[in-house]
C-alpha positions as CSV (number, residue, x, y, z in Angstrom):
1,X,-29.7,-56.4,1.9
2,X,-30.6,-54.6,5.2
3,X,-27.5,-56.1,6.8
4,X,-25.0,-53.5,8.1
5,X,-21.4,-54.0,7.4
6,X,-19.2,-54.0,10.6
7,X,-16.8,-51.4,9.2
8,X,-19.5,-48.9,8.4
9,X,-19.7,-47.3,11.9
10,X,-16.0,-47.0,12.4
11,X,-15.5,-45.5,9.0
12,X,-18.2,-42.9,9.7
13,X,-16.5,-42.0,13.0
14,X,-13.1,-41.7,11.3
15,X,-14.5,-39.5,8.5
16,X,-16.1,-37.3,11.1
17,X,-12.9,-37.0,13.1
18,X,-11.0,-36.0,9.9
19,X,-13.7,-33.4,9.1
20,X,-13.5,-31.9,12.6
21,X,-9.7,-31.9,12.5
22,X,-9.7,-30.2,9.1
23,X,-12.1,-27.5,10.3
24,X,-10.0,-26.8,13.4
25,X,-6.9,-26.6,11.3
26,X,-8.5,-24.1,8.9
27,X,-9.8,-22.1,11.9
28,X,-6.5,-22.0,13.8
29,X,-3.8,-21.7,11.1
30,X,-4.7,-18.3,9.7
31,X,-4.5,-16.5,13.1
32,X,-1.1,-18.2,13.7
33,X,0.2,-17.0,10.3
34,X,-1.2,-13.5,11.0
35,X,0.7,-13.3,14.2
36,X,4.0,-14.1,12.5
37,X,6.3,-11.1,11.9
38,X,7.7,-9.8,8.7
39,X,11.3,-10.4,8.0
40,X,13.6,-7.4,7.4
41,X,17.3,-6.6,7.1
42,X,18.5,-4.4,9.9
43,X,22.2,-4.3,8.9
44,X,24.2,-5.2,5.8
45,X,27.8,-4.7,4.7
46,X,31.2,-6.0,3.9
47,X,34.0,-6.9,6.3
48,X,33.8,-5.0,9.6
49,X,35.2,-7.6,12.0
50,X,34.5,-6.3,15.5
51,X,31.3,-4.5,14.6
52,X,28.0,-4.6,16.6
53,X,24.8,-3.9,14.7
54,X,21.2,-3.7,16.0
55,X,17.6,-2.8,15.2
56,X,16.7,0.8,15.9
57,X,14.1,-0.1,18.5
58,X,12.4,-2.8,20.5
59,X,9.6,-5.0,19.2
60,X,8.4,-8.6,19.4
61,X,10.8,-10.8,17.4
62,X,10.4,-14.3,15.9
63,X,14.1,-15.0,15.2
64,X,17.4,-13.4,14.7
65,X,20.0,-14.4,12.0
66,X,22.9,-13.2,10.0
67,X,23.9,-14.5,6.5
68,X,27.7,-14.4,6.0
69,X,30.7,-16.2,4.5
70,X,31.0,-19.6,6.1
71,X,34.0,-20.2,8.4
72,X,33.8,-16.8,10.0
73,X,32.4,-16.3,13.5
74,X,29.3,-14.2,14.2
75,X,27.0,-13.8,17.1
76,X,23.3,-13.0,17.2
77,X,21.3,-12.1,20.4
78,X,18.6,-10.0,21.8
79,X,18.5,-7.4,24.6
80,X,15.4,-6.3,26.4
81,X,14.8,-2.6,27.5
82,X,16.6,-3.3,30.8
83,X,19.7,-4.4,28.9
84,X,19.4,-8.2,29.7
85,X,20.9,-10.3,27.0
86,X,19.1,-13.4,25.8
87,X,18.9,-15.7,22.7
88,X,22.7,-15.9,22.1
89,X,24.0,-18.0,19.3
90,X,27.7,-18.0,18.3
91,X,28.7,-19.9,15.2
92,X,30.6,-19.9,11.9
93,X,27.7,-21.6,10.2
94,X,25.8,-19.8,7.5
95,X,23.4,-18.5,8.6
96,X,24.2,-18.0,12.3
97,X,20.7,-18.1,13.7
98,X,18.8,-18.0,17.0
99,X,15.4,-19.5,16.1
100,X,13.7,-18.4,19.3
101,X,11.5,-15.4,19.9
102,X,11.4,-12.6,22.3
103,X,8.3,-10.7,23.4
104,X,9.9,-7.3,23.3
105,X,13.6,-6.8,22.3
106,X,16.2,-5.3,20.2
107,X,18.0,-7.7,17.8
108,X,21.8,-7.6,17.5
109,X,24.4,-9.2,15.4
110,X,28.2,-9.1,16.2
111,X,30.9,-9.7,13.6
112,X,33.7,-11.4,15.4
113,X,36.0,-12.3,12.5
114,X,34.5,-11.8,9.1
115,X,36.7,-9.7,6.9
116,X,36.2,-12.0,3.9
117,X,34.9,-9.3,1.5
118,X,31.6,-11.3,1.1
119,X,28.4,-9.3,1.9
120,X,26.7,-10.1,5.2
121,X,23.1,-9.4,6.1
122,X,21.5,-9.4,9.6
123,X,17.8,-10.2,9.7
124,X,15.0,-10.4,12.2
125,X,11.3,-9.8,12.2
126,X,8.9,-7.0,13.1
127,X,5.1,-7.2,13.8
């Protein structure tokens, strides 16, 4: 009756590790979510092949994307205050998306060839 089962100690350690991991997750996930930006549309329209569209100012950005008719080429990218271009993605996929962030930039989308008549929408995030 007083005999200790061999698995009892390892099960206790495993339970404790799970508890500590869960506590860390609950402590770290909310701040990470709070740091995520809010998505907004910075340009929207129909047709307009050859047009460049951008956010009105610079801010931290989580991603940059444009929803459009598939098969038409679009570019999304960022510029920093010095004019340096980064995060360029060129694609006919819908959406055309650069998933990376920039610490302080202006988001751009460029309509290379979309005169499909289907509405397009350029989106990024703001803090």
